[in-house]
C-alpha positions in Angstrom: 0.0 0.0 0.0 1.2 3.5 -0.9 0.7 6.0 1.9 1.0 9.8 1.6 1.8 11.1 5.0 1.4 14.9 5.5 3.4 16.5 8.3 5.6 13.5 8.7 8.5 15.4 10.2 6.4 16.4 13.2 6.1 14.5 16.4 3.3 12.0 15.8 3.8 11.8 12.1 7.5 10.8 12.4 6.7 8.2 15.0 3.9 6.8 12.8 6.3 6.5 9.8 9.0 4.9 12.0 6.4 2.4 13.2 5.3 1.5 9.7 8.8 0.6 8.7 9.3 -1.4 11.8 6.1 -3.4 11.4 4.7 -3.3 7.9 6.9 -4.4 5.0 4.1 -4.1 2.5 3.8 -0.3 2.9 5.6 2.5 1.2 5.6 6.1 2.3 5.8 9.5 0.7 6.3 12.1 3.4 5.4 15.7 2.5 6.3 18.3 5.1 6.7 22.1 4.8 9.5 22.0 7.5 7.8 24.8 9.5 7.6 25.2 13.2 7.7 21.8 15.0 9.3 19.8 12.1 12.7 18.3 12.6 14.5 16.7 9.7 16.6 14.6 12.2 13.5 12.6 13.1 13.6 10.3 10.1 17.2 10.5 9.1 17.7 6.8 9.3 15.1 6.3 6.5 16.8 8.5 4.0 18.3 5.6 2.0 15.2 3.3 2.3 13.7 2.6 -1.1 10.2 2.5 0.3 10.5 6.0 1.7 10.7 9.4 0.0 10.5 12.9 1.3 9.0 15.9 -0.5 9.3 19.4 0.9 6.0 21.1 0.4 2.8 22.6 1.9 -0.6 20.9 1.9 -2.1 24.2 0.8 -0.3 23.7 -2.6 -3.1 22.3 -4.8 -0.9 21.2 -7.7 1.6 19.5 -5.5 -1.1 17.7 -3.5 -2.9 16.6 -6.7 0.3 15.0 -7.9 1.2 13.3 -4.7 -2.4 12.1 -3.9 -2.8 10.7 -7.4 0.3 8.5 -6.8 -1.0 7.2 -3.4 -3.6 4.9 -2.1 -4.4 6.6 1.3 -3.6 10.1 2.7 -2.9 10.2 6.5 -3.0 13.9 7.5 -0.9 14.8 10.5 0.0 18.3 9.1 -1.1 21.0 11.5 -0.1 23.9 13.6 -0.7 22.5 17.1 0.4 24.9 19.9 -2.3 26.7 21.8 0.0 29.5 23.0 1.1 30.4 19.5 -2.5 30.3 18.3 -3.4 32.9 20.9 -0.5 35.1 19.9 -1.1 34.8 16.1 -4.0 32.7 14.8 -3.4 33.2 11.1 -0.9 30.3 10.6 -3.5 28.0 12.2 -6.2 29.1 9.8 -3.9 28.6 6.9 -2.6 25.2 7.8 -5.5 23.6 9.7 -8.4 24.9 7.7 -7.2 25.9 4.2 -4.8 23.0 4.2 -7.6 20.4 4.9 -9.8 22.2 2.3 -7.0 21.6 -0.3 -6.7 18.0 0.7 -10.5 17.5 0.5 -10.7 19.0 -3.0 -7.9 16.7 -4.0 -9.3 13.4 -2.6 -12.7 14.3 -4.0 -11.2 14.6 -7.5 -8.9 11.6 -7.2 -11.4 9.5 -5.2 -8.8 8.5 -2.6 -9.1 7.8 1.1 -8.3 10.3 3.9 -7.4 9.6 7.6 -7.5 12.9 9.4 -5.7 13.3 12.8 -7.6 15.6 15.1 -7.6 16.3 18.8 -9.6 16.1 22.0 -9.4 19.9 22.3 -12.3 20.2 19.8 -14.6 19.2 22.7 -13.5 21.9 25.0 -13.1 21.8 28.7 -15.1 19.2 30.6 -15.6 19.5 34.4 -17.1 16.0 34.6 -17.7 13.0 32.3 -16.0 12.1 29.1 -16.7 13.2 25.5 -18.1 10.6 23.1 -17.8 10.8 19.3 -21.3 12.4 19.1 -20.6 15.0 21.8 -21.0 18.6 20.5 -17.8 20.3 19.5 -17.0 23.3 21.8 -13.5 24.6 21.1 -11.9 27.3 23.3 -8.7 28.4 21.6 -8.0 29.5 18.0 -6.0 26.3 17.6 -8.9 24.1 18.8 -11.4 26.1 16.7 -9.2 25.5 13.6 -9.2 21.8 14.2 -12.9 21.7 14.8 -13.4 23.7 11.6 -11.4 21.1 9.7 -13.6 18.3 11.1 -16.8 20.1 10.0 -15.3 20.6 6.5 -14.5 16.9 6.3 -18.0 15.9 7.5 -19.5 18.2 4.8 -17.4 16.5 2.1 -18.4 13.1 3.3 -22.1 14.0 3.2 -22.1 16.1 0.1 -19.6 14.4 -2.2 -19.4 11.0 -0.7 -15.7 11.4 0.2 -14.0 8.4 1.8 -12.7 9.9 5.0 -12.3 9.0 8.7 -11.5 11.3 11.6 -9.5 10.3 14.7 -9.3 12.4 17.9 -6.6 11.8 20.4 -5.7 12.9 23.9 -2.3 14.5 24.8 0.6 12.5 23.3 4.0 12.1 24.8 7.2 10.2 23.8 10.3 10.5 21.7 10.7 13.3 19.1 8.1 15.6 20.6 8.9 19.3 19.9 10.2 20.9 23.1 7.5 23.6 23.3 5.2 21.0 24.8 5.0 20.2 28.6 6.9 16.9 28.9 9.9 17.4 26.6 10.3 21.1 27.7 10.3 20.0 31.4 12.9 17.3 30.7 15.3 19.6 28.8 15.0 22.4 31.3 15.6 20.0 34.2 18.6 18.5 32.5 20.0 22.0 32.1 19.2 23.0 35.8 16.8 25.7 34.7 13.5 26.8 36.3 10.4 24.9 35.2 7.5 27.4 34.4 3.9 26.4 34.9 0.6 28.2 34.3 -1.5 29.1 37.3 -1.7 26.4 40.0 -0.7 23.6 37.6 -3.9 21.7 38.3 -5.2 21.6 34.8 -5.9 18.0 33.8 -5.0 16.1 30.5 -5.3 12.5 29.5 -1.9 11.2 28.4 -1.2 8.5 25.8 2.2 7.2 24.7 2.7 8.1 21.0 3.4 4.5 20.0 0.0 3.5 21.3 -1.6 6.3 19.3 0.2 5.2 16.2 -1.1 1.7 16.6 -4.6 3.0 16.9 -4.2 5.0 13.7 -3.0 1.8 11.9 -6.1 0.0 13.2 -8.3 2.8 11.8 -6.5 2.7 8.5 -6.9 -1.1 8.2 -10.3 -1.6 9.8 -12.0 1.7 10.3 -15.3 2.5 8.7 -15.5 5.3 6.2 -17.4 8.4 7.4 -16.9 7.5 11.1 -14.8 9.3 13.8 -12.9 7.5 16.6 -11.8 8.8 20.0 -8.4 7.6 21.1 -7.7 7.9 24.8 -5.7 6.0 27.5 -7.5 6.9 30.8 -4.4 8.6 32.2 -5.9 11.8 33.5 -3.1 13.7 35.4 -2.7 17.3 36.3 0.3 19.2 35.0 2.1 19.8 38.3 2.0 16.1 39.1 3.7 15.3 35.8 6.4 17.9 36.3 7.1 16.5 39.8 7.4 13.0 38.4 9.9 14.1 35.8 12.0 16.0 38.3 12.0 13.0 40.6 13.1 10.6 37.9 15.9 12.9 36.7 16.9 13.7 40.3 16.3 17.5 40.3 14.8 19.5 43.2 11.1 20.2 43.2 11.8 23.8 44.2 12.8 24.4 40.5 9.1 24.8 39.6 8.0 28.5 39.1 4.2 29.3 39.1 3.0 32.1 36.8 -0.1 33.8 35.6 -2.6 31.5 33.9 -3.1 31.5 30.2 -6.2 33.2 28.7 -9.1 30.8 28.2 -7.1 27.9 29.7 -9.2 24.7 29.5 -9.3 23.0 32.9 -9.8 19.3 31.8 -10.0 17.2 28.7 -11.5 13.8 28.7 -12.7 11.4 26.0 -14.5 8.0 26.0 -12.7 5.6 23.7 -15.1 2.7 24.0 -15.9 2.8 20.3 -12.4 2.1 19.0 -11.8 -0.5 21.8 -15.0 -2.4 21.0 -15.2 -2.2 17.2 -11.5 -2.2 16.2 -10.2 -4.1 19.3 -7.5 -1.5 20.0 -6.0 -1.0 23.5 -3.0 0.8 24.8 0.1 -1.2 25.8 2.3 1.4 27.6 1.3 2.6 31.1 2.2 6.2 32.0 5.0 5.4 34.4 6.8 3.2 31.9 6.2 5.6 29.0 7.5 8.6 30.9 10.7 6.7 31.8 11.1 5.7 28.2 10.6 9.3 27.1 13.1 10.7 29.5 15.7 8.1 28.5 15.2 9.0 24.8 15.9 12.7 25.4 19.0 11.8 27.5 20.3 9.6 24.7 19.4 11.8 21.8 20.7 15.3 22.7 21.8 15.9 19.1 18.1 15.9 18.2 17.2 18.9 20.3 20.4 20.7 21.3 20.6 22.8 18.2 17.0 24.0 18.3 16.2 27.7 18.8 16.9 28.4 22.4 13.8 30.7 22.6 11.8 27.4 22.9 13.4 27.0 26.3 12.5 30.4 27.7 10.2 31.0 30.7 6.9 30.6 28.7 4.9 27.6 29.9 3.0 25.3 27.4 -0.2 23.8 26.2 
């Protein structure tokens, strides 16, 4: 099978591609990535000489390029997105361009070429939940410009399914963590700051809750959707690891052996969602997916990867490691 992976130099996309080459000899991959914020060309360096892998630098808003690449592929798996809430609050335009105009371009292309699309979305489209867990049919209620752009993409996809009969599936996942995550996000930023004996900034009281899933488990879920998912459906992917931010930071500092006093509490972010939570019964029962990595083991694996792969992150822009907290 020929896969077109968009945004494959990003965190989840690069892990997904790596997992394909580890476990699926009958797949080939074309990876198109604009190499914008969050991409790292070191993530898939080991695949450069693999005949089943090729890389194209390009943007999913480029209609002619996407028509060419989609026409040569069987399935499009769309990871390409601007994905950082803080940056969407500072400047929403890149999120509109990538997350809405980009998916519009992909939809026009798959409609014309009659190809299949797997679109990777987020739990943030449901907004903050003080109790209970969102199911696939729960109303979308995004809070940030980032979440609103992802929700808009989903609505566009649903309209193309209904109006044009496009073959598309949406997956929504909770917070991912693991190797190759860009260090503007909570876990890698905390690890790197701790390793460099710097203060760890956190929004408000640090009690905001997220459900955390190891990226490998998320990638396995996407493969299940790709091979067994039903066209026109959406699937929530969650691990049941609801943990507040301050607890995660303390766990990381303890594992690395750094003092808890290094945490610095700051002013909360505008519109900061308190809690995300999704019910993943559907994918577990219909596709028989389940996560394999518990949070403690996954966090240890992640810290170990950043310790052993300093060359992956040491040359990144040092502004990433300033006093600004994270999503």
